[in-house]
C-alpha positions as CSV (number, residue, x, y, z in Angstrom):
1,M,0.0,0.0,0.0
2,Y,1.3,3.5,-0.9
3,D,2.3,5.6,2.1
4,C,3.1,9.2,1.2
5,C,4.6,10.0,4.6
6,P,6.2,6.9,6.1
7,H,7.3,6.8,9.7
8,D,11.1,7.0,8.9
9,L,10.8,10.1,6.6
10,T,13.3,12.9,6.6
11,E,11.8,16.3,7.3
12,L,13.3,19.2,5.2
13,E,12.3,22.7,6.3
14,S,14.5,25.0,4.2
15,T,15.8,25.4,0.7
16,E,19.3,24.8,1.9
17,A,18.3,21.5,3.6
18,L,16.6,20.3,0.4
19,L,19.6,21.1,-1.8
20,R,22.0,19.3,0.6
21,H,19.7,16.3,0.8
22,I,19.4,15.9,-2.9
23,E,23.2,16.4,-3.4
24,H,23.9,13.7,-0.9
25,E,21.1,11.2,-1.6
26,R,20.3,11.9,-5.2
27,S,16.7,11.1,-4.2
28,L,13.7,12.5,-2.5
29,K,12.3,9.2,-1.4
30,N,10.7,9.2,2.1
31,T,11.1,13.0,2.6
32,A,8.6,15.6,3.7
33,V,9.4,19.2,2.5
34,Q,7.5,21.6,4.6
35,G,6.7,25.3,4.0
36,V,9.6,26.0,1.6
37,D,9.6,28.4,-1.4
38,L,11.1,26.4,-4.2
39,T,10.6,28.9,-7.1
40,A,14.2,30.1,-7.2
41,A,15.9,28.8,-10.3
42,D,18.6,26.8,-8.5
43,A,16.0,25.1,-6.2
44,E,13.7,24.3,-9.1
45,A,16.5,22.9,-11.3
46,T,17.7,20.7,-8.4
47,L,14.3,19.5,-7.5
48,T,13.4,18.5,-11.0
49,S,16.6,16.7,-11.5
50,V,15.5,13.8,-9.3
51,S,12.4,11.7,-8.9
52,A,9.9,12.8,-6.2
53,E,8.6,9.3,-5.6
54,D,7.2,8.9,-2.1
55,A,8.0,12.6,-1.3
56,C,5.5,14.9,0.4
57,F,5.4,18.7,-0.3
58,L,3.5,20.4,2.5
59,G,2.5,24.0,1.8
60,C,5.5,24.7,-0.4
61,T,5.6,27.3,-3.2
62,L,6.2,25.5,-6.5
63,S,6.2,26.7,-10.1
64,D,3.7,24.9,-12.4
65,A,6.6,22.9,-14.0
66,A,8.0,21.8,-10.6
67,E,4.6,20.8,-9.3
68,E,3.9,18.8,-12.5
69,H,7.3,17.1,-12.1
70,V,6.5,16.2,-8.5
71,R,3.1,14.7,-9.3
72,E,4.3,12.9,-12.5
73,T,7.3,11.2,-10.6
74,G,5.2,10.0,-7.7
75,G,5.2,12.7,-5.2
76,T,2.3,14.3,-3.3
77,V,1.6,18.0,-3.1
78,F,-0.5,19.1,-0.1
79,P,-2.2,22.5,-0.4
80,G,-1.1,25.9,0.7
81,F,-3.8,27.8,2.5
82,V,-4.8,31.2,1.0
83,G,-6.1,33.9,3.3
84,V,-5.3,32.4,6.7
85,P,-3.6,34.8,9.2
86,F,-1.1,32.1,10.4
87,R,1.4,29.6,8.9
88,P,0.0,26.1,9.1
89,Y,3.3,24.5,8.1
90,R,5.5,26.3,10.6
91,S,8.8,24.7,11.7
92,S,9.3,26.5,15.0
93,L,7.4,27.6,18.1
94,Y,6.1,31.1,18.5
95,T,7.8,33.9,20.5
96,P,6.0,36.6,22.4
97,A,7.3,39.1,19.9
98,E,5.8,37.3,17.0
99,L,2.4,37.0,18.6
100,M,2.4,40.6,19.8
101,D,3.5,42.1,16.5
102,G,1.2,45.1,15.9
103,Y,1.0,46.3,19.5
104,E,2.0,49.9,20.3
105,R,2.9,50.7,23.8
106,G,0.7,53.4,25.3
107,H,-2.1,52.5,23.0
108,P,-4.1,49.7,24.6
109,E,-6.6,49.6,21.8
110,T,-3.8,48.1,19.5
111,R,-3.9,44.8,21.4
112,D,-6.7,44.0,19.0
113,E,-4.4,44.5,16.1
114,T,-1.7,42.0,17.1
115,T,-1.0,38.8,15.2
116,D,-2.3,36.9,18.2
117,A,-5.7,38.8,18.2
118,R,-6.1,38.5,14.4
119,I,-5.6,34.7,14.5
120,Y,-8.1,34.5,17.4
121,R,-10.8,36.4,15.5
122,Y,-10.3,34.3,12.5
123,F,-10.6,31.1,14.5
124,K,-13.6,32.3,16.5
125,D,-15.4,33.4,13.3
126,R,-15.0,29.9,11.8
127,K,-16.2,28.1,15.0
128,R,-19.1,30.5,15.7
129,D,-22.1,29.1,17.5
130,G,-20.4,25.7,17.8
131,R,-20.6,24.9,14.1
132,D,-17.9,22.9,12.4
133,A,-15.2,25.0,10.6
134,P,-15.2,24.9,6.8
135,V,-13.1,21.9,5.7
136,M,-10.1,23.8,4.5
137,D,-9.9,25.9,7.6
138,A,-10.3,22.8,9.8
139,L,-7.5,21.2,7.9
140,A,-5.3,24.3,8.3
141,F,-6.0,24.3,12.1
142,R,-5.1,20.6,12.4
143,I,-1.9,20.9,10.3
144,H,-0.8,23.9,12.4
145,D,-1.3,22.1,15.7
146,H,0.6,19.1,14.3
147,A,3.5,21.4,13.3
148,V,3.5,22.9,16.8
149,D,3.6,19.4,18.3
150,N,6.7,18.7,16.1
151,A,8.4,22.0,17.1
152,L,7.7,21.3,20.8
153,R,9.2,17.8,20.5
154,D,12.3,19.4,18.9
155,L,12.6,21.8,21.8
156,L,12.4,19.1,24.5
157,A,14.3,16.4,22.7
158,P,17.6,15.5,24.4
159,G,20.4,17.0,22.3
160,E,24.0,17.8,23.0
161,G,23.0,19.6,26.2
162,A,21.4,18.4,29.4
163,E,17.9,17.0,29.5
164,R,15.1,19.6,30.0
165,R,13.5,18.6,33.3
166,V,10.0,19.9,32.7
167,V,7.8,20.9,35.7
168,G,4.4,22.3,35.1
169,I,2.8,25.0,37.1
170,M,-1.0,25.3,36.7
171,G,-3.4,27.8,38.2
172,G,-6.2,30.2,37.6
173,H,-6.2,32.9,34.9
174,Q,-8.1,35.4,37.1
175,L,-5.4,35.7,39.7
176,D,-4.5,39.4,40.0
177,R,-0.9,40.5,40.0
178,D,-1.3,42.3,43.3
179,A,-2.4,39.1,45.1
180,S,-0.1,37.5,47.6
181,L,-0.6,34.2,45.8
182,Y,0.8,35.7,42.5
183,R,4.0,36.6,44.3
184,Q,4.2,33.1,45.9
185,V,3.8,31.3,42.5
186,A,6.4,33.6,40.9
187,R,8.8,32.7,43.8
188,L,8.1,29.0,43.3
189,A,9.0,29.2,39.6
190,W,12.0,31.3,40.4
191,R,13.2,28.6,42.8
192,L,12.6,25.7,40.4
193,T,14.4,27.4,37.5
194,R,17.4,28.2,39.7
195,A,17.4,24.5,40.7
196,G,17.7,23.5,37.0
197,F,14.1,22.7,36.1
198,F,12.3,24.0,33.0
199,V,9.0,25.6,33.9
200,A,6.0,25.1,31.6
201,T,2.6,26.8,32.0
202,G,-0.7,27.2,30.2
203,G,0.6,30.5,28.9
204,G,-2.2,32.8,30.0
205,P,-2.5,35.5,32.6
206,G,-2.9,35.0,36.4
207,A,-1.0,32.2,38.0
208,M,0.4,31.2,34.6
209,E,2.0,34.6,34.0
210,A,3.4,34.6,37.6
211,A,5.1,31.2,36.9
212,N,6.7,32.4,33.6
213,L,7.7,35.6,35.3
214,G,9.4,33.8,38.1
215,A,11.2,31.5,35.7
216,A,12.3,34.5,33.5
217,L,13.9,36.3,36.5
218,A,15.9,33.3,37.7
219,P,19.2,34.8,36.7
220,H,18.5,37.7,39.2
221,E,18.4,37.8,42.9
222,S,15.0,37.6,44.8
223,E,14.9,41.4,45.2
224,A,14.6,41.7,41.4
225,L,11.6,39.4,41.4
226,D,9.9,41.4,44.1
227,D,10.6,44.6,42.1
228,A,9.1,43.1,39.0
229,V,5.9,41.9,40.8
230,D,5.6,45.4,42.3
231,C,5.8,47.0,38.9
232,L,3.2,44.6,37.4
233,A,0.8,45.2,40.4
234,A,0.1,48.7,39.1
235,A,-2.0,47.0,36.4
236,P,-3.3,43.9,38.2
237,H,-5.9,42.4,35.8
238,Y,-5.4,41.4,32.2
239,E,-8.3,43.7,31.1
240,D,-6.5,46.8,32.6
241,D,-5.3,49.3,29.9
242,A,-1.7,49.3,31.2
243,Y,-1.5,45.5,31.6
244,L,0.7,44.8,28.6
245,D,2.8,48.0,29.1
246,R,3.8,47.0,32.6
247,A,4.9,43.7,31.3
248,Y,7.1,45.4,28.7
249,D,8.5,47.7,31.4
250,V,9.6,44.6,33.4
251,R,11.1,43.0,30.2
252,E,13.1,46.1,29.5
253,R,14.3,46.5,33.1
254,Y,15.5,42.8,33.2
255,P,16.6,41.9,29.7
256,N,18.7,38.9,30.9
257,R,15.9,36.3,31.3
258,A,15.9,32.5,31.6
259,E,14.0,30.2,29.4
260,S,10.5,28.8,30.0
261,L,7.6,27.4,28.0
262,A,4.0,28.7,27.6
263,V,1.4,26.4,26.1
264,P,-1.7,28.6,25.5
265,T,-4.7,28.2,23.1
266,W,-6.8,30.3,20.9
267,F,-9.8,28.5,22.4
268,Y,-9.3,31.1,25.2
269,G,-8.0,33.7,22.8
270,H,-9.7,36.6,24.6
271,E,-7.0,36.2,27.3
272,P,-3.6,37.7,26.3
273,S,-0.7,35.3,26.1
274,N,1.8,36.4,28.8
275,L,5.1,38.0,27.8
276,F,7.6,36.2,30.1
277,S,8.1,32.9,28.4
278,T,10.7,32.4,25.7
279,H,8.9,29.6,23.8
280,V,5.2,29.6,23.0
281,A,3.5,26.5,21.8
282,K,0.1,27.9,20.9
283,Y,-2.7,25.6,19.7
284,F,-6.1,25.8,18.2
285,A,-7.4,22.5,19.8
286,N,-7.6,23.0,23.5
287,S,-7.9,19.2,24.2
288,I,-4.6,18.5,22.4
289,R,-3.0,21.4,24.2
290,E,-4.2,20.3,27.7
291,D,-3.2,16.7,27.3
292,G,0.2,17.5,25.7
293,L,1.1,20.1,28.4
294,L,0.5,17.6,31.2
295,A,2.3,14.8,29.3
296,I,5.6,16.8,28.9
297,A,5.7,17.7,32.6
298,T,7.6,14.5,33.5
299,Y,9.1,15.9,36.7
300,G,5.8,16.9,38.2
301,I,3.1,19.5,38.3
302,V,2.3,22.1,40.9
303,Y,-1.4,23.2,41.1
304,A,-2.0,26.7,42.4
305,P,-5.7,27.6,43.1
306,G,-7.8,27.7,40.0
307,S,-11.3,27.0,38.8
308,A,-12.8,24.7,36.2
309,G,-9.8,24.7,33.8
310,T,-7.3,24.0,36.5
311,I,-9.5,21.3,38.1
312,Q,-9.9,19.7,34.7
313,E,-6.1,19.5,34.4
314,V,-5.9,17.9,37.9
315,F,-8.0,15.0,36.8
316,M,-6.4,14.6,33.4
317,D,-3.0,14.5,35.1
318,A,-4.4,12.0,37.6
319,A,-5.6,9.7,34.8
320,Q,-2.2,9.9,33.1
321,N,-0.5,9.0,36.4
322,H,-3.1,6.3,37.3
323,Y,-2.6,4.4,34.0
324,E,1.0,5.6,33.4
325,T,0.0,6.4,29.8
326,V,2.9,8.8,29.2
327,G,5.5,7.4,31.5
328,P,6.0,6.7,35.3
329,A,3.8,8.6,37.8
330,S,5.2,11.9,38.8
331,P,4.5,14.4,41.6
332,M,1.2,16.2,41.9
333,I,1.6,19.1,44.3
334,F,-1.4,21.1,45.6
335,L,-0.4,24.6,46.8
336,D,-2.8,26.1,49.4
337,R,-4.3,23.5,51.8
338,T,-7.5,25.4,52.5
339,Y,-8.3,25.9,48.9
340,W,-7.8,22.3,47.8
341,T,-9.5,20.7,50.8
342,E,-12.3,23.2,51.6
343,T,-12.9,25.9,48.9
344,K,-12.6,23.4,46.1
345,P,-12.2,20.0,47.9
346,V,-10.4,18.2,45.1
347,Y,-7.5,16.8,47.0
348,P,-9.4,14.3,49.1
349,L,-10.9,12.8,46.0
350,V,-7.6,12.6,44.2
351,E,-6.1,11.0,47.3
352,T,-8.8,8.4,47.3
353,L,-8.4,7.7,43.6
354,A,-4.7,7.2,44.1
355,T,-5.0,4.6,46.8
356,G,-3.3,1.4,45.7
357,T,-1.9,3.0,42.5
358,P,1.7,4.0,41.5
359,Y,1.0,7.6,42.2
360,Q,-0.4,7.3,45.8
361,N,3.1,8.5,47.0
362,C,3.3,11.3,44.5
363,L,0.7,13.5,46.1
364,T,1.6,16.5,48.3
365,L,-0.7,19.1,49.9
366,T,1.2,22.2,51.2
367,D,1.1,25.9,51.8
368,D,4.9,26.2,51.6
369,V,7.0,26.9,48.5
370,D,10.0,25.2,50.1
371,T,8.1,22.0,50.5
372,A,6.8,22.1,46.9
373,V,10.4,22.6,45.6
374,S,11.8,19.9,47.8
375,R,9.3,17.3,46.6
376,I,10.2,18.1,43.0
377,E,13.9,17.9,43.7
378,E,13.5,14.6,45.5
379,Y,11.7,12.9,42.6
380,T,13.7,10.7,40.3
381,P,11.8,9.2,37.3
382,P,12.2,5.4,37.3
383,R,14.0,4.0,34.4
384,R,11.9,2.0,32.0
385,T,13.0,-1.6,31.5
């Protein structure tokens, strides 16, 4: 049976990579060429000099002659998408700068003119009233999210450097910047990053922003983190006019920032992505985003207080740990005893669910940042046999 994209394919994401591959292999068999403009004379001549059998061209720009050659020699050309305000066949994660392109400081109304906002409006318009998106738009959304999956795997894949020990920090988007819990979550992420962990969040405002902020300021002493939180507290809620400008003020004051990951979604696109992560894996499908974010946090997850979205993440994580579907069970740490046992009494149920399972010893309920950090530091993922 013909398989246009076999499992052992080689992915080529630039003209230079394509030319090197053809020069070395003299074949395009089992390759996927993604999002590359191949209309330059040298690229077209090289491409048409070899058979395209079993090659996939995903969203590439081809001349009529080159496209005809690909099809006639056994290759497959997947469509480009006209009029969409995003790149479905992207090869890298987003950055805050890319998403915020179009914003002018001092002009809060321009937050509606950013790349992020335009993509959200496009997505929302095609999913209005719960209807299915038109087929080409639906395909563009799915291909985009698959490309983000690939880029995220590239980011986290072990390379020449040390493994990224990913810890998730989850919590509510409504947490204001002037709340004591915001400062506590920022301090938690600051501690974890200084200890060598790689912080990942849901990428939105509130507790998520606090975590990315704390991670970002890990190269600085604790006084800098307090100063940054004080600056942000002047615009505590994400709907405040100065909300984004205060974040830019902090970024300018502390240009030396550590890496962290944000994994937001246009499903909640009315919330601005926070500006303190270095890598942004933004998805259209919230279900894929939620499951994937929890799955990559192999060194544990800390749950700050949150509402329905955070509680959903708790039970998705519990299911992953219960059945060990993405690896050995890892720590689940609940920050704020009163909240998780009285306000939203989730912890007793999770504790009951965990009885007799591999993750019954992975649960921690605490009010203390030091305890949360210690439980993460003490955890060593078991080796798979």
